[in-house]
FIDOLO-819244 format. One line per 10 residues: number of its first residue (from 1); for each residue z, y, x of N, C-alpha, C. Coordinates in steps of 0.05 Angstrom, whole numbers. Layout:
% FIDOLO-819244
NUM = Z Y X Z Y X Z Y X  ... $
END
This chain:
% FIDOLO-819244
1 = 109 1327 607 131 1310 600 131 1306 569  133 1281 561 133 1274 533 159 1284 520  158 1286 493 183 1294 479 206 1276 485  200 1249 486 221 1230 490 233 1233 518  217 1238 538 227 1242 565 244 1267 567  235 1288 553 251 1313 552 278 1308 538  278 1294 516 303 1288 502 321 1271 520  310 1252 534 326 1234 551 339 1250 573  325 1270 584 337 1287 605 360 1304 594  356 1315 570 377 1331 557 402 1314 552 $
11 = 398 1290 542 420 1272 536 435 1264 562  419 1259 583 432 1252 609 448 1275 620  438 1299 617 453 1323 626 479 1326 610  478 1320 584 502 1321 568 522 1300 577  512 1276 582 530 1255 592 543 1262 618  528 1273 636 539 1281 662 560 1303 660  556 1322 642 575 1343 639 601 1332 627  599 1314 607 623 1302 596 638 1286 617  624 1272 634 638 1257 656 651 1276 676  637 1298 682 648 1318 701 674 1329 690 $
21 = 674 1337 664 699 1347 652 720 1326 650  712 1301 645 731 1279 645 747 1277 671  732 1279 693 745 1278 719 764 1301 724  758 1324 713 776 1347 717 803 1343 703  802 1331 679 826 1329 663 841 1303 666  828 1282 675 841 1255 674 864 1254 695  860 1265 718 880 1264 739 876 1287 758  894 1289 778 892 1310 797 865 1308 812  855 1331 821 830 1331 836 834 1317 863  817 1298 869 818 1284 894 803 1299 915 $
31 = 807 1291 940 792 1304 962 762 1300 959  754 1276 951 725 1270 948 713 1286 925  727 1288 903 716 1303 880 716 1333 887  736 1343 901 737 1371 909 712 1377 926  706 1360 945 683 1365 963 657 1364 947  655 1347 927 631 1346 910 627 1373 896  649 1383 884 648 1408 869 641 1431 888  654 1431 911 651 1453 931 622 1456 939  607 1433 940 580 1433 949 559 1435 927  568 1440 902 549 1443 881 534 1470 885 $
41 = 508 1469 877 492 1493 881 478 1500 854  486 1522 842 475 1531 817 458 1556 820  451 1562 845 437 1587 851 410 1589 837  397 1566 833 371 1566 820 372 1563 790  396 1559 779 399 1556 750 400 1583 736  388 1585 713 390 1610 698 418 1616 688  425 1641 686 451 1648 675 453 1641 646  474 1628 638 479 1622 610 509 1622 604  517 1612 581 545 1613 573 563 1596 590  552 1578 606 568 1561 624 573 1575 651 $
51 = 558 1596 657 559 1608 684 586 1618 691  600 1631 673 626 1643 679 646 1622 688  647 1600 674 666 1578 682 659 1567 709  633 1561 713 625 1551 739 632 1570 762  627 1596 758 632 1615 779 662 1616 786  679 1614 767 708 1614 773 716 1589 788  706 1566 780 712 1541 794 702 1542 823  676 1550 826 665 1550 853 677 1572 870  685 1594 857 698 1615 872 723 1606 885  739 1590 870 763 1578 881 757 1559 904 $
61 = 737 1541 900 731 1521 919 719 1532 945  707 1555 943 693 1566 967 710 1588 981  734 1591 972 753 1608 986 767 1593 1008  773 1605 1029 785 1592 1052 815 1587 1047  821 1563 1036 849 1556 1030 860 1538 1052  886 1539 1056 899 1521 1075 898 1492 1064  906 1489 1039 907 1461 1028 901 1463 998  876 1468 991 869 1472 962 874 1448 944  871 1424 954 875 1400 938 905 1398 930  922 1404 948 951 1404 942 958 1426 922 $
71 = 946 1450 926 950 1472 907 941 1464 879  919 1450 877 908 1441 851 926 1420 839  937 1402 856 955 1381 846 980 1393 834  991 1414 847 1015 1427 837 1009 1441 810  986 1454 809 978 1468 784 973 1448 762  960 1426 768 954 1405 748 981 1394 737  1000 1388 754 1025 1377 745 1040 1397 728  1039 1422 734 1053 1442 719 1040 1447 692  1013 1449 692 999 1455 667 1000 1431 648  992 1408 657 987 1385 639 1010 1365 637 $
81 = 1028 1365 656 1050 1347 656 1077 1361 651  1077 1387 653 1102 1402 649 1121 1400 672  1111 1393 696 1128 1390 719 1141 1416 727  1167 1417 729 1181 1441 738 1181 1463 717  1174 1457 692 1172 1477 671 1196 1474 652  1209 1495 646 1232 1494 628 1224 1496 599  1205 1514 593 1196 1518 566 1169 1505 562  1167 1489 540 1142 1475 534 1119 1494 530  1125 1519 522 1103 1538 518 1089 1545 544  1101 1537 566 1089 1543 592 1073 1519 602 $
91 = 1067 1500 585 1050 1477 591 1029 1474 570  1007 1460 578 986 1454 559 982 1424 559  996 1410 542 995 1381 542 968 1372 530  953 1356 544 925 1350 537 921 1328 516  936 1330 494 934 1310 473 928 1323 446  909 1311 432 901 1323 407 924 1324 388  941 1303 388 964 1302 369 982 1326 373  986 1335 397 1004 1357 402 994 1382 389  968 1385 388 956 1410 377 949 1407 347  951 1383 336 943 1380 308 966 1370 290 $
101 = 988 1362 302 1011 1352 285 1031 1375 281  1045 1374 259 1063 1396 251 1085 1400 272  1095 1378 283 1117 1381 302 1108 1380 331  1082 1381 336 1070 1381 363 1081 1357 379  1078 1333 367 1086 1309 381 1062 1292 389  1066 1275 409 1044 1257 417 1044 1232 398  1023 1217 400 1020 1191 386 1022 1195 355  1008 1216 345 1008 1220 317 981 1211 305  974 1222 281 950 1212 266 925 1215 282  922 1236 298 897 1239 314 893 1217 333 $
111 = 915 1207 345 913 1185 364 903 1160 350  913 1154 326 904 1131 311 875 1132 303  866 1156 296 838 1160 289 819 1155 312  825 1166 335 807 1163 358 808 1134 368  831 1122 367 834 1094 375 816 1076 358  815 1081 332 797 1065 315 768 1069 322  761 1093 330 733 1098 339 727 1084 365  745 1085 384 740 1071 409 736 1041 404  753 1030 387 751 1001 381 725 995 367  715 1013 350 690 1009 336 667 1005 356 $
121 = 669 1018 379 648 1016 400 656 997 423  677 981 418 685 961 437 698 972 462  710 995 459 723 1008 483 753 1005 482  764 1001 506 793 1001 509 801 1022 528  827 1027 531 837 1047 550 850 1033 573  841 1039 597 852 1026 621 882 1031 624  897 1010 630 926 1012 634 932 1028 660  911 1032 676 915 1046 701 927 1074 697  918 1087 675 926 1115 670 950 1118 652  955 1097 635 979 1097 618 982 1123 602 $
131 = 961 1131 588 961 1155 572 952 1149 544  963 1164 524 954 1160 496 924 1165 493  913 1151 473 884 1151 469 872 1178 462  888 1197 452 877 1223 445 880 1243 468  884 1233 492 883 1251 516 855 1262 518  853 1287 525 826 1300 526 807 1285 544  816 1275 566 798 1261 585 785 1237 571  801 1223 555 790 1199 541 771 1207 518  777 1229 505 758 1238 484 732 1247 496  733 1260 519 708 1268 533 693 1244 543 $
141 = 708 1225 554 696 1200 564 682 1185 541  694 1185 518 682 1173 494 655 1186 487  655 1212 488 630 1227 483 609 1220 504  617 1217 529 598 1209 550 587 1181 544  604 1163 535 595 1136 528 575 1137 505  580 1153 485 561 1155 463 535 1167 472  536 1186 491 511 1197 502 494 1175 514  507 1157 529 492 1135 541 479 1117 520  494 1112 498 482 1096 476 460 1111 462  462 1137 459 441 1153 446 416 1152 463 $
151 = 419 1155 489 396 1154 507 382 1127 507  398 1106 507 387 1079 507 372 1073 481  384 1080 459 370 1074 433 345 1091 431  345 1115 440 321 1132 439 299 1121 456  306 1112 481 286 1101 499 275 1075 488  291 1060 472 282 1035 460 266 1040 434  264 1065 426 249 1071 402 264 1066 376  291 1061 378 307 1056 355 318 1082 345  301 1098 331 309 1125 324 329 1125 301  330 1104 285 350 1102 264 378 1101 277 $
161 = 381 1084 297 406 1082 311 413 1108 326  392 1121 337 396 1146 352 408 1167 333  396 1169 309 406 1189 290 435 1183 282  441 1157 278 468 1149 270 488 1157 292  481 1152 317 499 1158 339 502 1188 343  481 1203 339 483 1232 341 501 1243 318  499 1232 295 517 1240 273 546 1234 280  550 1211 293 577 1204 302 587 1225 322  570 1233 340 578 1253 360 584 1280 346  567 1288 328 571 1313 314 598 1313 299 $
171 = 603 1291 286 628 1289 271 653 1289 290  650 1276 313 672 1276 332 678 1304 343  656 1319 349 660 1346 358 674 1363 337  664 1360 312 675 1377 290 703 1369 282  709 1343 279 734 1334 269 756 1330 290  747 1328 314 767 1324 335 766 1346 356  746 1346 374 747 1364 396 750 1393 389  734 1403 370 736 1431 363 760 1439 346  775 1419 337 799 1425 322 822 1434 340  820 1426 366 844 1431 383 837 1441 411 $
181 = 813 1434 421 807 1441 449 806 1472 454  795 1488 436 796 1517 441 824 1528 444  843 1519 428 871 1528 431 883 1518 457  877 1493 463 887 1480 488 877 1496 512  851 1502 512 839 1516 535 849 1545 536  855 1557 513 867 1583 514 894 1582 527  910 1561 522 936 1558 536 932 1554 566  912 1539 574 907 1536 602 901 1563 615  884 1579 602 878 1605 613 902 1623 616  921 1619 598 946 1635 599 966 1625 620 $
191 = 965 1599 625 986 1586 641 978 1581 670  952 1575 674 943 1565 701 948 1586 722  955 1576 746 959 1593 769 933 1595 786  915 1576 782 890 1576 798 866 1584 781  847 1597 794 821 1603 781 806 1577 775  812 1556 789 798 1531 784 803 1522 756  828 1520 748 834 1510 721 828 1531 699  830 1557 705 821 1577 686 791 1574 682  776 1569 703 748 1565 701 741 1540 686  756 1518 691 752 1493 677 756 1496 647 $
201 = 776 1512 639 781 1516 611 758 1532 598  749 1553 612 727 1569 602 701 1552 600  696 1535 620 673 1518 620 674 1498 597  697 1487 592 700 1466 572 693 1477 544  705 1499 537 699 1511 510 670 1519 508  660 1532 529 631 1540 528 613 1517 525  619 1495 539 602 1471 537 603 1459 509  627 1456 498 630 1444 472 615 1460 451  617 1486 452 601 1503 434 572 1499 437  563 1498 462 534 1493 467 526 1465 458 $
211 = 543 1446 463 535 1418 457 534 1414 427  550 1427 412 549 1425 383 521 1434 373  510 1455 385 483 1464 378 462 1444 387  466 1433 411 446 1414 422 445 1389 404  468 1379 396 469 1355 379 455 1361 353  459 1384 341 446 1391 316 415 1391 320  406 1403 342 378 1404 348 366 1376 352  381 1360 367 371 1333 373 370 1317 347  389 1321 329 389 1307 303 363 1313 288  357 1339 286 332 1347 272 308 1334 284 $
221 = 306 1334 311 283 1323 325 280 1293 321  303 1279 323 301 1250 320 298 1241 291  307 1257 272 301 1251 244 271 1254 239  258 1273 252 229 1275 250 216 1252 263  226 1243 286 215 1220 300 217 1195 282  241 1192 269 246 1169 252 226 1169 228  222 1193 217 204 1195 193 175 1191 201  169 1199 226 141 1197 235 133 1170 243 $
END
């Protein structure tokens, strides 16, 4: 396998993981998504920092539940929407502004910053979901979109553009995702009633830490490709 083919596979795997996490946070787990997760097989994969999160998610999905999708919908509504919760400390609202603004309000500076980035890449937010632009699912979806652009530019041999896009991803991880997602996921771990969402929180933080290292490595490699 050539270096470029190996890089392309790594980038595709990153894109798929961002989309997987997007689906977990954007809305309640559907029957079809639940069945996809339930049938995932990681038995041949080596143990790594993502294993703990996967095991908690799959452990929930492979337990004999009467109505697991309903249980997950109830937990989702309580954790992320504050349904039936009296104290806000018992919810983890999935907006960067809540975790980075002084008064923990939505639609603050972080939302304006990510909206400008989405527009830079010609992206809009579907009215179907009616959520602020700094919702975690949309930030993860943006990273998945950039992964697709990185892969395309690399396969086209445009390594200058590839490096630029990877720098954009590195900056987004550092200035946005890692500024608030660890605290957010810590709240999920404290609040969630299901192992599914506790596992999702663990998986999210582990993946972002891993991806920060992957992006740095890819940057070094593609800078060499550009210079060569």
